[in-house]
N, C-alpha and C positions, 0 to 999 in steps of 0.2 A: 263485496261481502254477501254472505248467504242470507236468505230470508229466514226469520225466526221460525222454527219448526211448529211453534204453537199456531202460527198462521196457516201453514201449508198442510198440517196433519189432517184437519177435517176434510180438506179437498181430497187428500190421498184416500182416506177411508171411504168417502162418499163414492168416488169413482170406482174404487175396488169392490165395494159391496154390490154395486150395480153389475159389474162384470162377473163377480163370483156368483151372484144370484142367478144370472143367466147360465153360467157354467154348471151350477148345481142341477139345474133342470135337465141338463144333458149328461149328468153324472160323469164328471171329468175323470179321466183315467189317472193312475199314479204317474204315468209317463208325462202327461200334460202338466201335472203339478210340478214334477221334477224339472221339466223344461222351463216352466215359468220361473221357478226358483233360480235356476242357473242363469236365466236372463237378468233377473234382479241382481244376483251376485256380481255378474260381470259389469253391469251398469254402475253398481255401487263402487266397486273397486276402480273402475275407469274414472269416476268422479273423484275418488280419493287421490288417484294418481295425478289427475289434472290439477287439483288443488295443491298437491305437494310440489308439482312443477312450478306453480305460481309462487309458492313459498321459497323454493330454491332460487328462482329469479330475484326475489326480493332480498334474500340473503346475499347473493352474489353482488347485487348492486350496493348493498350496505357495506360489505367487507372491502369492496373496491374503493369506497370513499365514506368512511364511517361518519355518521351524523346522527343527531337526535331524531330528525325526521326519518332517516333511513331505518333506524332501529324501530321506530314506531310502526313503520310500514311492514317490516318483517314480522313484528308481533301480530299485527292485524292479519297478515297472511297465515300465520300459524293458527290463530283462532278460527279463521275461515276454514282452513283445511281440516281441523278437528271436527267440525260440524258433519263432514262427509265420512271421515274415517270412523267416527263413533257409531254410525249406523251399521257399519260392516262387522262389528263385533258379534252380531247374531250369526255369523257364518263360521264360528269357531267351535272348539271343544269336541270335535269328532274325528280328529286326525286328518283333516283336509289339507289343501296346499299351504294354508297360513300357519298351521300349528301341528302338522304331522311330524314324524321323526326328523325329517330334514327341513321342516318349515322354518321360515324366517321371523316368526312372531317375536321371538326374543330379541331380535335385532331391530324390530319395528316399534314395539310398544311395551317393553319390559319396564316394570316399576315394582316397588318403590326404588328410588335412586339415591345412592349415597353421593351427595354433591362433591364431597372431598375426593372422590375417586377421579373426578374430571378436572376440577379447578379449585382455586382458593375459596375458602369459607371463612367466616368470622373467627378470628383467633388462630387461623392457620393459613397465612399468606402464601406459603410455598407448596400447598397441597395440590395434588392432582396430576394427571397425565400432561396437562398443558404446561405446568411449571417444571416438569421433568424433561429437560432438553435431551436426555439420552433416549427418550421414547420416540419412535417414529409415529407420525400422524399420517397414516395411509388407510384406505378402506380395508385392506387385508389385515393390517395390524390391529385396528380398532375392532374388527369382527372377532379377531383372536382374543382380544382382551375383554370383550363384552361378557359380563357375568363371571369372569375368571376369579376364583377365590371366594365367591359368595354371590348370592342372587341380587344383592343390592349394588354390586359393582357394575352398574349399567354404564356402558360407554357410548351407546348409539341409540338412535330412534327418536320418537316424538319427544320424550321427556328429557333426553340429553339436549336436544335443540331448545326446548322450553327453558331449561336451566340456563343455557348460554344467553338466551334472549332476555330473560327476566332477572336472573340471579336468585339468591336465597330470598325467601319471603319472610321478612322480619316485621311485617306490619299486621296489625289486627284488623285493619279496615280495607286493605288493598293488597295487590300482588307484590312480587319482588320489584326492586327498583335499580337494577344494574344500570350503570352509566355507559353511554356509548364510548366514552373515553377508555374503557377497558380494552377497546379494539384499536386504539390509536398508539402508534409507536412513540415512545418518549413520555407517554402519560400513564402507562400501566406496564408492569413487568410482563414480558412474553406476549405482548399484544399480537405479534406476528403469528405466534402459534395458536392464539385464541381465534384469530381470523381463519386460519387454515383449518382448525378443528371444526368450527361452525360450518364452513363451506363443505368440508368432507362429509360430515354426518348428514347434512342436507341432501347431498348428492346420493349418499348411500340409501337414504329413505326412499328416494325416487326409484332407484334401481330395484330395491326389494319389492316395492309395491308394483312395479311393472312386471316382475316375475310372477307375482300372485295373480295379477289381472290376466296375464297370458294363460295361466292354468285354467281359467274359466272362459277364454275366448271361444266364440262359436266356430264351427266348421273345421276343427282341428282334432288330431289324435292326442288329446290331453286329459286332464282330470275331469273336465266337464263332460266329455264324451262317455267316460266310464261311469260317472255319477248318474247321468240321465238314463243309462241302461241298467241301473242298480236295482230298480224296482222297490220292493219293501225295505231293503237295507238303506236305500237312499232316503226314504221317508223317516226311517229310524234316525239317520244322521241329522236330518233337519230338526227333529224334535229333541234330540240330544243337545244340539246347539242352543235351541231356545230355552230348554229347561235348565241347562247348566248356567247359561248367562243369567237367567232370571234368579235362580236360587243361590247357587254356590258362589258365583263370581260377583254379580252386581249387588244383590242383597247382602251377601256374606262378606267376601274379601274387600269390596270397594266401599261398603257402607257400614255394616255392623262392626267391623274392626275399628274404623274411625270413631264410631259412636262409643265403643268400649274404652278406647284410649284417650279420646278427646284431644288427639295430637294431630296438628296440621301436617306432620310428616307422613301420616297415614292416609291423606286424601290423594285422589288420583292425579290431579293436575295442580299440585300445591304451589308451584312457582308463579303461575299465571292467574291463579284463583278461578280456573275455568271448570272446576269439578262439577258444579251444578249443571253445566251444559253437557258434560260427559254423561251424567246420569240420564238426562233427557234424550240424548241421541241414542244411547244404548237401548233405552226403553222403546224408542221409536223404531229402531232396527228390528226388534222383536215383533212389533206390530206389522211392519212391512212384510215380513216373512209369513206370519200367520195369515194375514188377510190376502197376500199375494199382490201387493201394490207398492210402487216406489215412484217418487217424484224426483226426477234427475236434476242435476245442477243447472242444466240449460232449460228447465221448465217442462220437459216431456213427461208424460204420465205412462208408466208401465203398469198394466193391470191385467190380471189373469187369475186362474184358480190357485189359491194358496192351500196350505195343508188344512186349513179350516174347511175347505170344500170337501175334502175326503172324510173328515170327521162328521160333517153334516149329513153325509149319506148314511152313516151308522147311528148317529145320535145328534139330531139337530138342536135339541135343547142344550146339550153339553157344548156344542160348537158356539152357540150364541152366548152362553155363560162365560166361556173363555174369552170371547171377544170383548165382553163387557169388562172382565177383570183386567185385560191388557189395556183397554182404553183408560180405565181408572188409574193404572200404574203410570201411564204417560201424563195424565192430568195431574196426579199428585207430584210427579217429578217436576213438572213445570212450576209447581207452587214453592219449591225450595228457593230460598233467597240467597243471593251471593253476599259475602263469600261463604262457601260451604264450611270453612274452618271455624266460623262463628256460629253456624247453625248447630254444630255438634257439641257446643260447650254448655255446661250447666247441669242442672238436675233434670229428671225426666219430665218435669212440669214446664220446662222452658219451651217457648213457642217454636224455636228453631228445631229443637230435638223432637218435638211432636211432629213437625213437618217431615223430617227425615224418617222417623219411625213409621209414619203413615205410608211412605214409599216402600220401605222394607216389608211391611205387612202385606201391602198390595202385591209386591213381587212374589212373596212366598205363596200367597193365595193363587196367583196365576200359575206358578210352578206346579202346585198341586193339580190344577186343572189340566195342565199340559201332560202330566203323568196319566190322568184319567183319559185324556184324548188319545194318548199312545195306546192304552189298553183297549180302547174302542176300536182301534185299527189292528189289534192283534199283537201289539208290541208289549210284552208282559213286564219287562224290566226297563225302566228309563232312569239312568243315573243322572241326578241333577246336582251332584256335588262336584267340586273342582278336582 
């Protein structure tokens, strides 16, 4: 299992600030910042890939011999893997390998998910691809069906796996409670297809993450090589990713929408009740990039000049202010209590809603700071909407 980020984050920042402080004295070049960013991106995706492979192994062991213990092990592996993938969301929103025109993000992390598109739901025992024996369950077919006919027709990725492991969340106090017998022949209809589906989408996740990681691998003629040579446009991409995740995606799509509807279907990881951790890891990913540091899954520290170091050359007061704002966002995110779907319920005076609102406000503030940081670097327009 992963270390809670609340324990490791201070170490990341302390190590990074020391390195960045030394780098600032030497006025790091844009290329140095881009190279350090690329190193962090590759390490982060490599960790996500390794954790996804552990998840795949747990899934394969479970479907080979379904049991309550096997299902619980697969669930824990999913939760562990999400700790690492969540930090990588800071590398999105600028048309890179993950979510460019041909990018696989929709196959990896699309949401919200209409459960009935995949499997049975309450009141609809025959719903979903699993219960339609005319549908092939293959990687090619599921990729073809993913988001076909509507954005919520999600067939693959983290949340498809999550739904298969937990089932619908019908509890106010905990996650979904799918029984392992759903995967046992003779105890649930189409158990064989449910096993095949879970095994297939787990393997697909690994394959897609491997492709993204390879696009950032060092020493190759790939996206990383082009990115490191991109100069000012590379810096613009970094800040676009940070600003958009801060404001449009995390504060907006992932939190404000749920606050407005008060509907658990609008929370990011609704089946496992892991949304509170999604918020923390997304916020931590922004801090990793801004400060230029990352603590890997095997305990290594990557520390170098972040985009903050470039901003500090132009406006050190602004650079420090943005650092404080980002640190506050992480701290406030860590204060959200599980389950998230209970935090968003009630009137605006409810303690949970106040905690969530505090994160949204902090993220908006840091997004404004990132726009100012971009201006300090000569980037006049930074779009932070999704």
